[in-house]
C-alpha positions as CSV (number, residue, x, y, z in Angstrom):
1,M,152.5,-201.6,105.5
2,Y,152.1,-199.6,103.0
3,K,148.5,-198.8,102.6
4,L,147.7,-198.6,98.8
5,K,145.3,-196.6,96.5
6,E,143.2,-199.1,95.1
7,I,142.8,-197.6,91.5
8,A,140.1,-200.1,90.2
9,D,139.2,-203.2,91.5
10,S,142.5,-205.2,92.4
11,I,144.8,-202.2,90.6
12,Y,146.7,-200.6,93.3
13,Y,149.5,-197.4,93.0
14,V,152.6,-198.3,94.3
15,G,154.2,-195.6,92.5
16,V,156.3,-192.7,94.5
17,N,157.4,-189.2,94.4
18,D,160.4,-187.2,94.1
19,R,160.7,-184.0,95.7
20,Q,164.6,-184.5,95.3
21,K,165.6,-183.3,91.9
22,A,166.8,-180.3,91.0
23,A,166.0,-181.0,86.8
24,F,164.3,-183.4,85.0
25,E,167.4,-185.0,82.7
26,N,169.7,-182.7,84.7
27,L,167.5,-180.1,81.9
28,W,164.4,-179.0,83.2
29,P,163.3,-177.4,86.3
30,L,161.1,-179.1,89.4
31,P,159.8,-176.5,91.2
32,Y,157.0,-179.0,92.1
33,G,159.3,-182.3,92.2
34,V,157.7,-185.3,89.8
35,T,156.9,-189.0,90.6
36,Y,157.7,-192.1,89.1
37,N,154.2,-194.0,89.1
38,S,154.1,-197.8,88.8
39,Y,150.5,-200.0,89.2
40,L,150.2,-203.6,90.4
41,I,147.4,-205.5,89.1
42,V,146.5,-208.6,91.7
43,D,144.6,-211.1,89.7
44,E,144.5,-214.7,89.0
45,K,148.6,-213.7,87.8
46,S,149.5,-210.8,89.2
47,V,151.0,-208.2,87.3
48,L,153.3,-205.3,87.7
49,V,153.6,-202.0,85.1
50,D,156.7,-200.9,85.2
51,T,158.9,-199.4,87.6
52,V,160.7,-196.8,89.2
53,D,163.9,-194.6,89.0
54,V,166.4,-196.6,91.4
55,C,167.2,-193.9,93.5
56,Y,163.9,-195.1,95.7
57,S,163.3,-198.9,94.5
58,D,163.8,-200.2,98.7
59,V,160.7,-197.9,98.6
60,F,158.8,-199.1,95.6
61,L,159.9,-202.6,96.2
62,K,158.5,-202.2,100.0
63,K,155.1,-201.5,98.3
64,V,155.1,-204.2,95.4
65,A,155.5,-206.7,98.5
66,D,153.4,-205.2,100.8
67,A,150.8,-205.2,98.0
68,L,151.8,-209.1,96.8
69,N,151.5,-210.1,99.9
70,G,153.5,-213.4,99.9
71,R,152.5,-214.1,96.6
72,P,155.1,-214.8,93.5
73,L,154.9,-211.6,91.0
74,D,154.0,-213.1,87.2
75,Y,154.0,-210.2,84.5
76,L,156.1,-206.9,84.4
77,I,154.7,-204.2,82.0
78,V,157.4,-202.7,80.1
79,N,156.1,-199.8,78.8
80,H,158.6,-197.2,78.3
81,M,162.5,-198.4,79.1
82,E,163.7,-194.6,80.2
83,P,165.9,-195.4,82.9
84,D,163.4,-192.5,85.6
85,H,161.0,-195.7,84.9
86,A,162.6,-198.8,84.1
87,G,165.6,-198.5,86.8
88,S,164.0,-200.9,89.3
89,I,164.1,-204.0,86.9
90,R,167.5,-205.4,88.0
91,L,166.9,-205.0,91.6
92,L,163.2,-206.6,90.8
93,R,164.3,-209.5,89.3
94,Q,166.4,-210.4,91.9
95,Q,163.6,-209.8,94.1
96,Y,160.7,-212.2,91.7
97,P,163.4,-214.0,89.4
98,D,160.6,-216.0,87.9
99,V,158.6,-212.9,86.8
100,Q,158.5,-212.8,82.9
101,I,159.0,-209.2,81.5
102,V,156.1,-208.2,79.3
103,G,157.6,-206.2,76.5
104,N,158.4,-205.6,72.3
105,K,162.0,-206.4,70.4
106,T,162.6,-202.6,70.6
107,T,162.1,-202.5,74.5
108,F,164.1,-206.8,74.8
109,N,167.5,-204.7,73.0
110,M,167.0,-201.9,75.5
111,L,166.4,-204.1,78.6
112,Q,170.1,-206.8,77.5
113,G,171.5,-203.3,77.7
114,Y,171.1,-201.6,80.6
115,H,170.1,-205.1,82.7
116,G,171.9,-207.8,80.7
117,I,168.7,-209.4,80.7
118,T,167.8,-212.0,78.0
119,T,165.8,-214.6,79.7
120,G,162.4,-214.8,81.2
121,L,161.1,-212.6,78.0
122,Y,156.8,-212.2,76.8
123,E,157.3,-210.6,73.6
124,V,154.2,-208.8,72.5
125,K,153.4,-206.7,69.4
126,E,150.2,-204.8,68.5
127,G,147.1,-206.4,69.4
128,S,148.6,-209.0,71.6
129,V,146.3,-209.9,74.6
130,L,147.6,-211.1,77.4
131,N,144.4,-212.4,80.3
132,T,145.4,-212.7,83.5
133,G,142.2,-213.5,84.9
134,K,139.2,-211.3,85.6
135,H,141.7,-208.8,83.7
136,E,142.7,-208.7,80.3
137,F,145.3,-206.7,78.7
138,V,145.8,-205.6,74.9
139,F,149.1,-203.8,73.9
140,Y,149.3,-201.0,70.9
141,M,152.9,-199.7,69.6
142,A,153.3,-196.0,70.5
143,P,156.9,-196.1,68.5
144,M,158.6,-191.9,69.3
145,V,155.8,-190.7,71.9
146,H,159.0,-190.5,72.9
147,W,161.2,-193.2,72.6
148,P,161.1,-195.9,69.5
149,E,159.9,-199.0,72.2
150,V,157.1,-197.5,73.9
151,M,153.2,-198.9,73.5
152,F,150.9,-198.6,75.8
153,A,148.8,-201.4,77.9
154,Y,144.9,-200.9,77.6
155,E,142.9,-202.6,80.0
156,T,139.6,-204.4,78.8
157,T,137.6,-205.3,82.1
158,E,137.7,-201.5,83.8
159,K,139.1,-199.9,80.3
160,I,142.0,-198.3,82.1
161,L,144.8,-197.4,79.5
162,F,148.5,-197.6,81.1
163,S,149.9,-195.2,78.7
164,A,154.1,-194.6,79.2
165,D,155.1,-191.0,79.4
166,A,151.7,-190.3,78.0
167,F,149.9,-187.7,79.2
168,G,151.8,-187.4,81.6
169,T,152.9,-184.2,84.2
170,F,155.4,-183.0,86.3
171,G,154.9,-182.4,90.1
172,T,154.7,-184.4,92.4
173,L,150.8,-186.6,94.0
174,D,151.1,-184.7,97.5
175,G,148.7,-186.9,99.3
176,G,145.8,-187.9,95.7
177,V,146.5,-190.2,92.9
178,I,143.4,-189.6,91.1
179,D,142.6,-186.5,89.7
180,S,139.6,-186.3,91.6
181,E,141.4,-186.6,94.2
182,I,143.8,-183.4,93.6
183,N,143.5,-179.4,93.3
184,L,145.1,-179.9,89.7
185,T,145.7,-175.5,89.5
186,H,149.2,-176.5,88.2
187,H,149.0,-179.8,87.2
188,W,147.7,-178.0,83.7
189,D,150.8,-175.8,82.6
190,E,153.3,-178.8,84.5
191,M,150.9,-180.9,81.5
192,C,152.8,-178.7,78.8
193,R,155.6,-177.5,79.9
194,Y,156.8,-181.4,80.0
195,Y,154.9,-181.8,76.8
196,A,156.9,-179.2,75.4
197,C,160.4,-180.7,77.0
198,I,159.7,-184.2,76.7
199,V,157.7,-184.8,73.9
200,G,157.5,-182.1,71.8
201,K,159.2,-183.4,69.2
202,Y,157.2,-186.2,68.2
203,G,153.9,-184.5,66.8
204,N,152.9,-187.1,64.2
205,P,153.8,-190.3,66.7
206,V,152.1,-188.3,69.2
207,Q,148.9,-188.2,66.4
208,R,148.7,-191.9,65.2
209,A,148.9,-192.8,68.7
210,L,145.4,-190.8,69.3
211,Q,144.3,-193.0,66.1
212,K,145.2,-195.8,67.9
213,L,143.0,-194.7,71.2
214,S,140.2,-192.9,68.9
215,K,139.4,-196.6,68.5
216,I,138.8,-197.6,72.0
217,E,137.2,-196.6,75.3
218,V,139.5,-195.3,78.0
219,K,137.7,-194.3,81.2
220,T,141.0,-193.6,83.0
221,I,144.5,-193.0,82.1
222,C,147.2,-194.8,84.2
223,S,150.8,-193.0,83.5
224,T,153.5,-192.6,84.6
225,H,153.9,-189.4,85.4
226,G,151.6,-187.1,87.3
227,P,148.1,-187.7,88.6
228,V,145.9,-190.5,87.9
229,W,143.2,-189.1,85.2
230,R,139.5,-190.1,85.9
231,E,137.8,-187.4,85.9
232,H,139.4,-185.4,83.0
233,V,140.2,-188.3,80.4
234,K,139.1,-186.1,77.7
235,E,140.9,-183.1,79.0
236,A,144.3,-184.4,79.1
237,I,143.6,-186.2,75.8
238,G,142.9,-182.8,73.8
239,T,145.4,-181.0,75.5
240,Y,148.1,-183.7,74.0
241,D,146.3,-183.6,70.8
242,R,146.1,-179.8,70.3
243,L,150.0,-179.7,71.5
244,S,150.3,-182.5,68.4
245,R,149.3,-180.9,66.2
246,Y,150.7,-177.3,67.7
247,E,147.8,-175.6,67.6
248,G,147.8,-172.8,69.9
249,E,145.9,-170.5,72.2
250,E,145.0,-166.9,71.6
251,G,148.3,-165.2,72.7
252,V,151.5,-164.2,71.7
253,T,155.1,-165.7,73.7
254,M,157.8,-163.0,73.7
255,I,161.9,-163.7,73.7
256,Y,163.9,-161.3,74.4
257,G,167.7,-161.1,75.4
258,S,168.5,-156.9,76.8
259,M,171.9,-156.1,78.2
260,Y,171.5,-152.9,78.8
261,G,167.5,-152.5,78.9
262,N,166.9,-151.2,75.4
263,T,165.8,-154.5,73.4
264,E,163.6,-155.0,76.6
265,Q,162.4,-151.3,76.2
266,M,161.2,-152.7,72.7
267,A,159.3,-155.5,74.1
268,E,157.6,-153.4,76.6
269,T,156.4,-150.7,73.5
270,I,155.7,-154.5,71.3
271,A,153.5,-155.9,74.7
272,F,151.6,-152.7,75.0
273,A,150.6,-152.6,71.4
274,L,149.1,-156.6,71.6
275,S,147.3,-155.5,74.8
276,E,145.9,-152.2,73.2
277,N,144.9,-154.8,69.9
278,G,142.9,-157.3,72.1
279,I,145.4,-159.9,73.0
280,K,145.0,-160.6,77.0
281,N,147.4,-163.6,76.7
282,I,150.7,-162.2,76.9
283,V,153.8,-163.8,78.5
284,L,157.2,-161.8,78.3
285,H,160.3,-163.8,78.8
286,N,163.9,-162.8,79.2
287,V,165.9,-165.4,78.7
288,S,168.5,-164.3,81.5
289,K,165.6,-165.4,84.5
290,S,163.0,-167.4,82.8
291,S,164.4,-171.1,82.4
292,G,164.3,-172.7,79.0
293,S,161.3,-175.3,80.1
294,E,158.6,-172.2,80.6
295,I,160.0,-170.5,77.6
296,L,159.5,-174.1,75.0
297,R,156.3,-174.3,77.4
298,D,154.6,-170.8,76.1
299,V,155.6,-171.3,73.2
300,F,153.8,-174.8,72.4
301,K,150.7,-173.0,74.4
302,Y,150.2,-169.2,72.3
303,K,149.9,-169.1,69.0
304,G,152.4,-165.8,68.4
305,L,155.9,-165.4,69.1
306,I,158.1,-162.6,68.9
307,I,161.6,-162.9,69.0
308,G,163.9,-160.1,70.2
309,S,167.3,-160.1,70.9
310,P,170.4,-157.5,70.6
311,T,173.6,-158.0,68.2
312,Y,176.6,-159.6,70.2
313,S,179.7,-160.6,68.5
314,N,178.4,-160.5,65.7
315,Q,175.5,-163.1,66.5
316,V,172.6,-162.8,68.8
317,F,172.3,-162.8,72.1
318,P,174.0,-165.9,73.3
319,E,170.8,-167.1,75.8
320,I,168.5,-166.1,72.7
321,E,170.7,-168.6,70.6
322,S,170.3,-171.4,73.4
323,I,166.1,-171.1,72.9
324,L,166.8,-170.9,69.2
325,D,168.1,-174.3,69.2
326,K,165.4,-175.7,71.6
327,I,162.0,-174.1,69.7
328,E,164.4,-176.0,66.2
329,I,165.3,-179.3,68.1
330,R,161.4,-179.4,68.4
331,E,160.4,-178.4,65.0
332,V,157.7,-176.6,65.7
333,K,154.7,-175.6,63.7
334,N,152.2,-173.0,62.7
335,R,153.6,-170.0,64.6
336,V,152.8,-166.1,63.9
337,Y,156.0,-165.0,63.9
338,S,157.6,-161.6,64.4
339,Y,161.0,-160.1,65.7
340,F,163.5,-157.4,66.8
341,G,166.2,-156.1,67.8
342,S,168.6,-153.5,68.4
343,F,172.9,-153.1,68.3
344,T,175.4,-150.1,69.2
345,W,178.1,-150.7,65.8
346,S,177.0,-153.1,63.4
347,G,173.7,-154.8,63.2
348,A,173.2,-158.6,62.9
349,A,170.7,-160.5,65.1
350,V,168.0,-159.3,63.6
351,K,168.8,-161.2,59.9
352,K,169.6,-164.0,61.5
353,L,166.0,-163.7,63.4
354,A,165.0,-163.9,59.3
355,A,166.9,-166.4,58.4
356,F,165.3,-168.9,62.1
357,G,162.0,-168.3,61.0
358,E,162.6,-168.9,57.0
359,K,164.1,-172.0,58.1
360,M,161.2,-172.9,60.6
361,G,159.1,-172.2,57.8
362,W,157.1,-169.6,59.5
363,E,155.6,-166.6,57.3
364,T,157.3,-163.5,59.3
365,T,154.5,-161.0,60.3
366,G,154.8,-156.8,60.6
367,I,157.6,-155.6,59.8
368,P,160.3,-156.1,62.2
369,V,161.9,-153.3,63.8
370,E,165.6,-152.6,64.0
371,Q,167.0,-150.5,66.3
372,K,170.9,-148.7,66.8
373,H,171.4,-147.2,70.3
374,A,168.0,-146.1,72.3
375,L,164.7,-146.4,71.4
376,A,163.7,-143.7,69.2
377,E,160.8,-142.5,68.4
378,A,160.4,-143.3,64.8
379,N,161.3,-147.0,66.0
380,Y,159.0,-147.2,69.1
381,E,155.9,-145.8,66.7
382,A,157.6,-149.0,64.9
383,C,157.2,-151.6,67.7
384,L,153.7,-150.4,68.2
385,E,152.3,-151.3,64.5
386,L,154.1,-154.8,64.8
387,G,152.9,-154.9,67.8
388,K,149.5,-154.7,66.4
389,A,150.2,-156.3,63.6
390,V,150.4,-159.7,65.8
391,A,147.7,-159.2,67.4
392,E,145.6,-158.2,64.2
393,K,147.3,-161.7,62.8
394,V,146.5,-163.8,66.0
395,K,142.8,-162.9,66.4
396,G,142.3,-163.5,62.7
397,N,143.5,-167.2,63.2
């Protein structure tokens, strides 16, 4: 029998750790793994909030059965239909055929599409209430955080927000579940990386959801990924608020590609100037080595963004092109932007980086530098000036 973590009175954590998957969504590396969080409320009526990836359904269903101890499961609240959370619904329904599935109309459309389930549904809308005895749930719709069916379930007695993917992080829970039990050193960076990769495009919907939350008291956040937030609720909400407003910290992310080291020397020179002019948070990403998720995390994290590329077949360097696409998809706003590049016989990358900044609506800071062949003395000085101009702008903001 599993010994389960009690989050609050009769509310249990029944989630699982995934240390096997190499990449989330087959895109984003998982050096620390990931959790799929689910929560069970054992009341006059029993309630399960979300399920887990079907790969872990055996462990998950055993935890649920142990917590219920022979009782039926009355309700399943589906806050989010993404398969890493909804993957076990069909098996759960087979084990508990009378369970009522709680969701909204969009949830039920996806439920039919993924699992062929069309019966035993309990529809909720904005402000709907579900009473289970000692506990009461109020529902808030949070569409596009980060799927259209997403909703939050707020438990009014303990003031717990079951928040779907919002406030989630990459990273497993290695023993502890609640934030006060955990060394959170890497979880904050993993929250930024998770937000940038998964939620990043949807800043406006996140802001609308945060407006709803501002009207209620939240003492605990139970997300579907990562720690249960209790001591650090304000920090978790504040992080999402800052990221969804694209409000970067004082610092500069520099992204560059380099085939033979010449563009890299320009990047190093600019970084030196940034430091000389008071910028402490400087991150250089060689696109041939850094993962896209690490780059996106730092693009969201810091106010300054400088991109450098050699010309490659009359285009930007291919891995630079890839990260530009990822940044554009996420509609990142309000960056202090500059760019640079090099070429051997015909330059094109710098013009394309200029066009990218215009497309994103960013104002270029400083005079961009384009170098033919190896870095010359005049352009070395120009790189120093570019770094100085960005530093002054970042600090000024």
